[in-house]
C-alpha positions in Angstrom: -110.1 60.2 -49.6 -111.9 62.8 -47.6 -110.6 66.4 -47.7 -110.4 66.3 -43.9 -109.9 63.1 -41.8 -109.2 62.0 -38.3 -106.7 59.2 -37.8 -106.5 57.6 -34.3 -103.0 56.1 -33.8 -102.9 55.0 -30.2 -101.9 57.9 -28.0 -101.8 60.2 -31.0 -104.7 61.6 -33.1 -104.0 63.2 -36.4 -106.4 65.6 -38.1 -105.2 65.6 -41.7 -106.0 68.2 -44.4 -106.0 66.5 -47.8 -107.2 68.7 -50.6 -104.2 68.7 -53.0 -106.0 70.3 -55.9 -106.6 73.4 -53.8 -103.3 73.3 -51.9 -105.3 72.2 -48.8 -107.5 75.3 -48.9 -110.3 75.0 -46.4 -113.9 74.7 -47.8 -116.8 75.7 -45.6 -117.7 72.1 -45.3 -114.2 71.4 -43.9 -114.5 74.2 -41.4 -117.8 72.8 -40.3 -116.3 69.4 -39.8 -113.4 70.5 -37.6 -115.3 70.8 -34.3 -116.6 67.2 -34.6 -113.1 65.8 -35.3 -111.5 67.7 -32.4 -114.3 66.7 -30.1 -113.8 63.0 -31.1 -110.1 63.2 -30.5 -110.6 65.1 -27.3 -113.0 62.5 -25.9 -111.0 59.5 -26.9 -109.5 58.2 -23.7 -106.4 56.7 -25.3 -105.5 59.9 -27.1 -102.8 62.1 -25.4 -101.9 64.5 -28.2 -103.6 65.8 -31.4 -101.5 66.7 -34.5 -102.9 69.0 -37.2 -101.1 68.5 -40.5 -101.3 68.6 -44.2 -101.3 65.3 -46.1 -98.2 66.2 -48.0 -95.1 68.5 -47.8 -96.4 71.0 -50.3 -99.1 72.6 -48.1 -100.3 72.8 -44.6 -103.2 74.9 -45.7 -103.4 77.7 -48.3 -106.3 79.3 -46.4 -110.0 79.6 -46.9 -111.6 78.8 -50.3 -111.8 82.2 -52.0 -114.6 81.2 -54.3 -116.7 80.3 -51.3 -115.7 83.5 -49.5 -116.9 85.6 -52.5 -120.2 83.6 -52.7 -120.9 84.2 -49.0 -120.3 87.9 -49.3 -123.5 88.1 -51.3 -125.7 88.8 -48.3 -125.5 89.6 -44.6 -127.0 86.3 -43.6 -124.5 84.3 -45.7 -121.5 86.4 -44.5 -122.5 86.0 -40.9 -122.8 82.2 -41.3 -119.3 82.1 -42.9 -117.8 84.1 -40.1 -119.6 82.0 -37.4 -118.4 78.7 -39.0 -114.7 79.7 -38.9 -115.1 81.0 -35.3 -116.7 77.8 -34.1 -113.9 75.7 -35.6 -111.1 77.7 -33.9 -112.9 77.8 -30.6 -113.3 74.0 -30.7 -109.6 73.8 -31.0 -108.7 76.3 -28.3 -111.2 74.7 -25.9 -110.0 71.1 -26.5 -108.4 69.9 -23.3 -105.6 68.0 -25.0 -102.4 69.5 -26.5 -102.8 70.3 -30.2 -99.6 70.5 -32.3 -99.5 72.1 -35.7 -97.1 70.3 -38.0 -96.5 72.9 -40.7 -94.9 71.9 -44.0 -95.3 74.0 -47.2 -97.8 76.8 -47.7 -99.5 78.2 -44.6 -101.5 81.2 -45.7 -104.5 83.1 -44.4 -107.0 80.6 -42.9 -104.1 78.2 -42.6 -102.4 80.7 -40.2 -105.7 80.9 -38.3 -105.7 77.2 -37.9 -102.0 77.1 -36.8 -102.6 79.9 -34.3 -105.5 78.0 -32.8 -103.1 75.1 -32.0 -101.1 75.1 -28.8 -97.7 74.6 -30.3 -96.5 75.2 -33.9 -93.6 73.3 -35.5 -92.6 74.0 -39.0 -90.2 72.9 -41.8 -87.8 75.5 -43.0 -89.3 75.1 -46.4 -92.6 76.5 -45.3 -94.0 79.8 -46.5 -96.5 82.1 -44.7 -98.8 85.0 -45.3 -101.6 86.8 -43.5 -103.3 88.2 -46.7 -106.6 89.8 -45.9 -105.4 93.2 -47.1 -104.6 91.7 -50.5 -108.2 90.4 -50.8 -110.0 93.3 -49.2 -111.0 91.0 -46.3 -110.6 91.2 -42.5 -109.5 88.7 -39.9 -112.0 88.1 -37.1 -111.3 89.3 -33.5 -110.2 85.9 -32.1 -107.7 85.3 -34.9 -106.4 88.9 -34.7 -106.0 88.6 -30.9 -104.0 85.3 -31.3 -101.8 87.0 -33.8 -101.1 90.0 -31.5 -100.4 87.7 -28.6 -97.9 85.7 -30.6 -96.0 88.4 -32.5 -97.0 91.7 -30.8 -99.1 94.5 -32.1 -96.5 96.2 -34.4 -95.6 93.0 -36.3 -99.3 92.0 -36.4 -100.1 95.3 -38.1 -97.3 94.9 -40.5 -98.5 91.4 -41.6 -102.2 92.4 -41.7 -101.5 95.7 -43.5 -99.2 94.3 -46.1 -100.4 90.8 -46.7 -96.8 90.0 -47.7 -95.4 86.5 -47.9 -92.6 85.6 -45.5 -90.4 82.6 -44.9 -90.2 80.2 -42.0 -87.1 81.8 -40.6 -89.0 85.1 -40.2 -92.1 83.3 -38.8 -89.9 81.7 -36.1 -88.0 85.0 -35.4 -91.2 87.0 -34.7 -92.8 84.3 -32.5 -95.4 82.8 -34.9 -93.6 79.5 -34.7 -92.3 77.6 -31.6 -89.9 75.2 -33.4 -88.2 75.2 -36.8 -86.5 72.2 -38.4 -84.8 71.4 -41.6 -87.1 69.8 -44.1 -85.3 66.5 -44.2 -85.6 66.0 -40.4 -89.0 67.6 -40.0 -91.2 64.5 -39.7 -88.8 62.8 -37.3 -88.7 66.0 -35.1 -92.5 66.2 -35.0 -92.7 62.5 -34.0 -90.0 62.9 -31.3 -91.7 65.9 -29.8 -95.2 64.3 -29.9 -93.8 61.2 -28.2 -92.3 63.3 -25.4 -95.7 65.0 -24.8 -97.4 61.6 -24.6 -95.2 60.7 -21.7 -96.2 63.7 -19.6 -99.1 64.2 -17.2 -102.3 64.8 -19.0 -103.8 66.7 -16.0 -100.8 69.1 -16.0 -101.1 69.7 -19.8 -104.9 70.4 -19.7 -104.4 72.5 -16.6 -101.6 74.5 -18.2 -103.8 75.1 -21.2 -106.5 76.5 -19.0 -103.9 78.6 -17.0 -102.3 80.1 -20.2 -105.7 81.0 -21.6 -106.6 82.7 -18.3 -103.3 84.5 -18.2 -104.0 86.0 -21.7 -107.4 87.3 -20.5 -108.5 90.2 -18.2 -107.8 88.5 -14.9 -105.4 90.3 -12.5 -105.0 87.4 -10.1 -106.1 83.8 -9.6 -109.8 83.4 -9.3 -111.8 80.6 -7.5 -111.9 78.4 -10.6 -108.1 78.5 -11.1 -107.5 78.0 -7.4 -109.7 74.9 -7.5 -107.8 73.6 -10.6 -104.5 73.9 -8.7 -105.8 72.4 -5.5 -107.2 69.4 -7.5 -103.8 69.1 -9.1 -101.9 69.1 -5.8 -104.2 66.5 -4.4 -104.3 64.3 -7.5 -102.7 61.0 -8.5 -100.5 62.5 -11.2 -98.5 64.6 -8.8 -98.1 61.6 -6.5 -96.8 59.5 -9.3 -94.6 62.2 -10.7 -93.0 63.0 -7.3 -92.5 59.3 -6.5 -90.8 58.7 -9.9 -88.5 61.7 -9.4 -87.5 60.5 -5.9 -87.0 57.0 -7.1 -85.1 58.1 -10.2 -87.4 56.3 -12.7 -89.6 57.4 -15.5 -93.1 58.5 -14.4 -96.0 56.4 -15.6 -99.0 58.6 -15.5 -102.5 57.2 -15.6 
């Protein structure tokens, strides 16, 4: 079994982390493989939603492989390559046009939190545990991951988590905005599948467009630029809106192309 795999299940693609001996800690080889897996899922015509998950309930991901982190701190060239590999993986996720759902069960620490934050929506089991531990290791989150953390939980809470490296439970993660949904452990898998099934029924163009709009809203723009205006015009003139409006007026479920 590969440490990282892509499973295509009709409209749903699953990127599965399966390294149980390391509590799903991400090796550098796994970080390198992520862009290819998300590209494959993003380009597969039948795929509507991508789910990132651990292979078991014990861990989503315990973070980066610390042994490899130490080894790559031996030179500026190695350290730079390590940083660039993780950045490329998270950028591949945020730039993927399809919704990515993090299904978090068990440990979600360090690099695992970075992975979760690069997803579009985060669902978790109440049995999950979290930590942003760079200060415990003498390490530092990159700019992109730090910005995502600040956008989700605010600057004060981000500093608390980054300064302390403390562990916190899923209830707190939900309360501060790191999570979007929280479910009891016994119902977690069913809740994820129900949510993913709902996303698969919605308009793909609306979802990819919303992903672009949200990313732009978090950037420096003060108003809609020509690219975003074109995106909206294409949406208004497109087939998905025609089908959605017809379905609404005819009181039937929409069947998007």
